[in-house]
C-alpha positions as CSV (number, residue, x, y, z in Angstrom):
1,M,0.5,0.2,-0.1
2,D,1.4,3.6,-1.0
3,I,2.3,5.4,1.8
4,L,1.7,8.5,-0.2
5,A,-1.4,7.8,-0.9
6,P,-4.2,10.1,0.7
7,A,-6.4,9.0,3.6
8,P,-10.0,8.3,2.3
9,A,-12.5,10.5,3.3
10,G,-14.1,10.6,6.9
11,A,-10.4,8.5,7.8
12,P,-9.2,8.9,11.7
13,G,-6.7,11.9,12.4
14,E,-7.7,13.7,8.8
15,V,-8.4,17.4,9.1
16,R,-11.7,18.4,7.4
17,Q,-11.9,22.3,6.4
18,E,-15.6,23.3,6.9
19,A,-16.5,25.2,3.3
20,P,-17.2,28.8,3.8
21,G,-20.9,29.6,4.1
22,A,-21.3,26.3,5.6
23,P,-22.8,28.0,9.2
24,Y,-25.5,30.3,7.3
25,R,-26.3,27.3,4.8
26,L,-27.2,25.5,8.1
27,M,-28.8,28.2,9.8
28,A,-30.8,29.2,6.5
29,R,-31.9,24.9,6.7
30,R,-33.0,25.3,10.2
31,F,-35.0,28.5,9.6
32,L,-36.7,27.2,7.0
33,R,-37.6,24.0,9.1
34,H,-40.0,26.2,10.8
35,R,-43.1,26.5,8.4
36,L,-44.6,29.1,10.1
37,A,-41.8,31.3,10.1
38,T,-41.2,30.7,6.7
39,V,-44.7,31.7,5.5
40,S,-44.1,34.4,7.6
41,L,-41.2,35.9,6.1
42,V,-43.1,35.6,3.0
43,V,-46.2,37.3,3.8
44,F,-44.0,40.3,5.6
45,T,-41.8,40.7,2.8
46,C,-45.1,40.6,0.3
47,L,-46.5,43.6,2.9
48,V,-43.6,45.5,2.8
49,L,-43.0,45.8,-1.3
50,L,-47.1,46.2,-0.9
51,A,-46.5,49.1,1.2
52,F,-43.0,50.8,-0.9
53,V,-43.9,50.0,-4.0
54,G,-47.7,49.5,-4.2
55,G,-48.3,52.5,-3.2
56,S,-46.9,54.8,-5.9
57,L,-48.4,52.4,-8.3
58,W,-52.0,52.9,-7.2
59,H,-54.0,55.1,-8.9
60,Y,-55.3,57.1,-6.1
61,G,-52.8,58.8,-3.5
62,Y,-53.7,58.5,0.3
63,D,-54.2,62.2,0.4
64,V,-56.2,62.8,-2.8
65,F,-59.9,63.4,-2.7
66,T,-62.4,60.8,-5.1
67,P,-65.7,62.0,-5.9
68,D,-66.8,58.2,-4.3
69,N,-67.8,58.9,-0.9
70,S,-68.7,55.8,1.9
71,V,-68.4,53.1,-1.1
72,P,-68.1,49.6,-0.1
73,P,-65.1,47.4,-0.9
74,S,-65.7,47.3,-5.0
75,L,-62.8,46.5,-7.9
76,E,-62.0,50.3,-7.9
77,H,-61.4,50.6,-4.3
78,P,-60.6,47.0,-2.7
79,F,-61.0,48.5,0.2
80,G,-64.1,50.9,0.5
81,T,-63.8,54.9,1.0
82,D,-64.4,56.7,3.9
83,A,-66.7,59.5,4.3
84,T,-64.6,62.3,2.4
85,G,-64.0,60.0,-0.5
86,Y,-60.2,59.1,0.7
87,D,-59.3,55.7,-0.9
88,L,-59.0,53.1,2.0
89,F,-56.6,50.9,-0.2
90,A,-54.3,54.1,-0.7
91,Q,-54.1,55.2,2.6
92,V,-53.4,51.6,3.8
93,L,-50.2,51.2,2.0
94,R,-49.2,54.3,3.1
95,G,-50.1,53.8,6.8
96,T,-48.4,50.3,6.9
97,Q,-45.1,52.3,4.9
98,R,-44.9,54.6,8.0
99,S,-46.0,52.0,10.5
100,I,-43.2,49.3,9.1
101,E,-40.8,52.9,8.9
102,I,-41.1,53.4,12.9
103,A,-40.7,49.8,13.7
104,L,-37.4,49.1,11.8
105,L,-36.1,52.9,13.2
106,V,-37.0,51.9,16.6
107,A,-35.8,48.3,16.4
108,G,-32.4,49.5,14.7
109,V,-31.9,52.6,17.1
110,S,-32.6,50.8,20.3
111,G,-30.7,47.1,19.1
112,A,-27.3,49.2,18.3
113,F,-27.9,51.6,21.3
114,G,-28.6,49.0,24.0
115,S,-26.0,46.7,22.9
116,V,-23.1,48.4,23.3
117,W,-24.8,50.1,26.3
118,G,-24.7,46.1,27.9
119,A,-21.8,45.0,26.2
120,V,-19.7,48.6,27.6
121,A,-21.6,47.8,31.4
122,G,-20.7,43.9,31.2
123,L,-17.3,44.4,30.3
124,Y,-16.5,46.9,32.6
125,G,-18.1,45.6,35.5
126,G,-17.4,46.7,39.0
127,R,-19.1,50.1,39.8
128,T,-19.2,51.1,36.2
129,D,-21.6,48.2,35.8
130,T,-23.5,49.3,38.8
131,V,-23.9,53.0,38.0
132,M,-25.1,52.3,34.0
133,M,-27.7,49.2,35.2
134,R,-29.2,51.7,37.6
135,I,-29.8,53.9,34.6
136,V,-31.3,51.1,33.2
137,D,-33.6,50.1,36.0
138,L,-34.5,54.0,36.0
139,V,-36.1,54.5,32.1
140,L,-37.7,50.2,33.5
141,I,-39.6,51.7,35.8
142,F,-41.4,54.7,33.6
143,P,-44.8,53.7,32.3
144,A,-43.8,53.2,28.6
145,I,-46.9,54.2,26.9
146,A,-47.8,57.2,29.4
147,V,-44.4,58.6,28.8
148,A,-44.1,58.0,25.3
149,A,-47.6,60.0,24.7
150,V,-46.1,62.8,26.5
151,L,-43.2,63.0,24.4
152,A,-44.1,62.3,21.1
153,G,-47.5,64.8,21.3
154,N,-44.6,67.8,22.3
155,V,-42.2,66.6,19.5
156,A,-44.2,65.1,17.0
157,H,-45.3,67.9,14.3
158,G,-44.9,68.3,10.8
159,E,-43.4,65.5,7.8
160,Q,-41.1,64.2,10.1
161,S,-43.5,63.0,12.5
162,W,-43.4,59.2,12.1
163,A,-39.6,59.7,12.6
164,L,-39.9,61.6,16.3
165,V,-42.2,59.2,17.1
166,G,-39.9,56.3,16.1
167,L,-37.0,58.0,18.5
168,V,-39.0,58.3,21.4
169,L,-40.6,54.8,21.0
170,A,-36.3,53.6,20.6
171,A,-35.7,56.0,23.9
172,L,-37.8,54.0,25.8
173,T,-37.2,50.3,24.4
174,W,-32.9,50.0,24.2
175,P,-32.8,49.5,28.2
176,Y,-34.4,45.8,27.2
177,V,-31.5,45.0,24.7
178,A,-28.8,46.5,27.1
179,R,-29.8,44.1,30.0
180,L,-30.3,40.9,27.7
181,V,-26.8,41.6,26.1
182,R,-25.3,42.6,29.5
183,G,-26.0,39.1,30.3
184,L,-24.3,37.7,27.9
185,V,-21.5,39.5,27.9
186,L,-21.1,38.2,31.9
187,S,-20.3,35.0,30.6
188,L,-18.3,36.3,27.3
189,R,-16.0,38.3,28.6
190,E,-14.4,35.4,30.3
191,R,-13.5,33.2,27.1
192,E,-10.5,32.6,25.8
193,Y,-10.0,34.8,23.5
194,V,-11.3,37.9,25.1
195,A,-8.5,37.0,27.9
196,A,-5.9,37.0,24.8
197,A,-7.4,40.1,23.3
198,R,-6.5,42.0,26.5
199,S,-3.1,40.2,26.5
200,F,-2.7,41.9,23.5
201,G,-3.4,45.3,24.8
202,A,-6.8,45.8,22.9
203,S,-8.3,48.7,23.6
204,I,-12.0,48.0,25.2
205,P,-14.0,49.3,21.9
206,H,-12.0,46.6,19.9
207,I,-12.9,44.1,22.2
208,I,-16.7,45.0,22.0
209,F,-16.8,45.3,18.3
210,R,-14.4,42.7,17.4
211,H,-15.1,39.9,20.0
212,I,-17.9,40.7,22.2
213,L,-20.6,41.7,19.4
214,P,-20.2,39.5,16.7
215,N,-20.6,36.4,19.4
216,A,-23.5,38.4,20.5
217,M,-25.5,38.9,17.2
218,G,-27.8,36.1,17.5
219,T,-29.4,37.0,20.5
220,I,-29.1,40.7,19.6
221,I,-31.2,39.6,16.0
222,V,-34.1,37.7,17.8
223,T,-34.3,40.5,20.0
224,V,-34.4,43.1,17.7
225,T,-36.9,41.4,15.1
226,V,-38.9,41.0,18.7
227,N,-38.9,44.7,19.0
228,V,-40.4,45.0,15.1
229,A,-43.2,43.7,16.7
230,V,-43.3,46.1,19.9
231,A,-42.6,49.1,18.0
232,I,-45.7,48.2,15.8
233,L,-48.1,47.4,18.5
234,A,-46.9,50.5,20.4
235,E,-47.6,53.0,17.7
236,T,-51.1,51.8,16.9
237,A,-51.3,52.6,20.6
238,L,-49.9,55.6,20.1
239,S,-51.8,56.9,17.1
240,F,-54.9,55.5,18.4
241,I,-54.8,57.8,21.2
242,G,-53.7,60.9,19.4
243,F,-49.8,61.3,20.5
244,G,-48.5,59.0,17.0
245,V,-48.2,60.0,13.5
246,Q,-49.9,63.3,12.7
247,P,-52.3,64.5,9.7
248,P,-51.9,64.7,6.2
249,D,-50.0,61.8,7.1
250,T,-51.4,59.0,8.2
251,S,-50.4,55.6,9.9
252,L,-52.2,52.0,10.6
253,G,-53.0,53.1,14.4
254,L,-53.9,56.7,13.4
255,L,-56.6,55.0,11.0
256,V,-57.9,52.4,13.3
257,S,-58.6,55.6,15.6
258,Q,-60.0,57.3,13.0
259,N,-62.4,55.0,11.8
260,Q,-63.2,53.4,14.8
261,T,-66.6,55.2,15.3
262,A,-68.0,53.4,11.5
263,I,-67.4,49.9,12.9
264,T,-71.0,49.2,13.1
265,T,-71.8,51.4,9.7
266,R,-68.9,51.0,7.1
267,P,-66.7,48.2,9.0
268,W,-64.1,48.1,6.0
269,L,-62.1,51.5,7.7
270,F,-61.7,50.0,10.9
271,Y,-60.9,46.5,10.1
272,F,-59.0,46.2,7.0
273,P,-56.4,48.6,9.2
274,G,-56.6,46.2,11.9
275,L,-55.7,42.9,9.7
276,F,-52.5,44.8,8.2
277,I,-51.5,45.6,12.0
278,V,-52.2,41.6,13.0
279,L,-50.1,40.6,10.0
280,I,-47.5,42.5,11.0
281,A,-47.3,41.4,14.2
282,L,-47.9,37.4,13.9
283,S,-45.5,37.2,10.7
284,V,-42.5,39.6,12.5
285,N,-43.2,37.7,15.8
286,F,-43.0,34.1,13.8
287,I,-40.1,35.2,12.2
288,G,-38.4,35.7,15.7
289,D,-39.3,32.6,16.3
290,G,-37.7,30.9,13.4
291,L,-34.6,33.0,14.0
292,R,-34.0,31.5,17.1
293,D,-34.3,28.2,16.3
294,A,-31.5,28.5,13.3
295,L,-29.0,30.8,15.8
296,D,-29.7,28.2,18.4
297,T,-26.8,25.7,18.2
298,T,-28.8,23.1,20.9
299,Q,-31.5,23.2,18.1
300,S,-31.7,19.2,17.1
301,G,-35.7,18.6,16.9
302,R,-37.8,20.0,13.9
303,R,-40.3,22.6,14.3
304,A,-44.0,22.0,13.0
């Protein structure tokens, strides 16, 4: 037997290199096993495309009057019209666009700021950790909706009211991300690669952004995904009580609020915006479940 012949595949002592991208393919397979998450991803993608592309293609604008007043759903007006002649389909598309923009802004800002805050607190420890986490606790004790209503009511005016509402909600939700990341960092900071980085004189920002946050990214992604659904519902609540997006712009919560009195006479004005809120919230929650399973290396069971 030729001793220089290559060892057969799988032979003891053989060093096998993992193909580039293999972990991502494995995560994709785990995600696709979660049927509800897969369907929800398709639904959410369709809603995003419908809101951001369909609105510009639809022949009625969300702020344009039509000669048809209080018309029930038809081929001309799929979601009907309100008492002033606004096409509800165009308004729902605009409202979906604004609600998704607010939710993504909240998730992005709260996820980024909360992750860095929690990573710094967990990595430094000691008095720094104590002070930073007491600030987190202080923010958490405030009733979020009440504080958001007061702040948004004072700052959310004009065309950029949706962005200001999003920033207000982000300012009240980042502590949840910070607490989660801080707990994870307390275990990650004892790992060998962090100790090695410290021994080579790496700075705290380098350790956080190069070693800590990349290894906590799975948890952060799942948390941010859940925050999207939370932000959708929070924006809906604010708009419902009149402290969210302001006319002439609109959002799904504002549409529900404006049409709540028509639920018995013109129910389409209330139920269609409400249906879109439910679809967005449920689809994002199921996507979060699928991401959690895909990023969980201990997950071996098959989800229905």
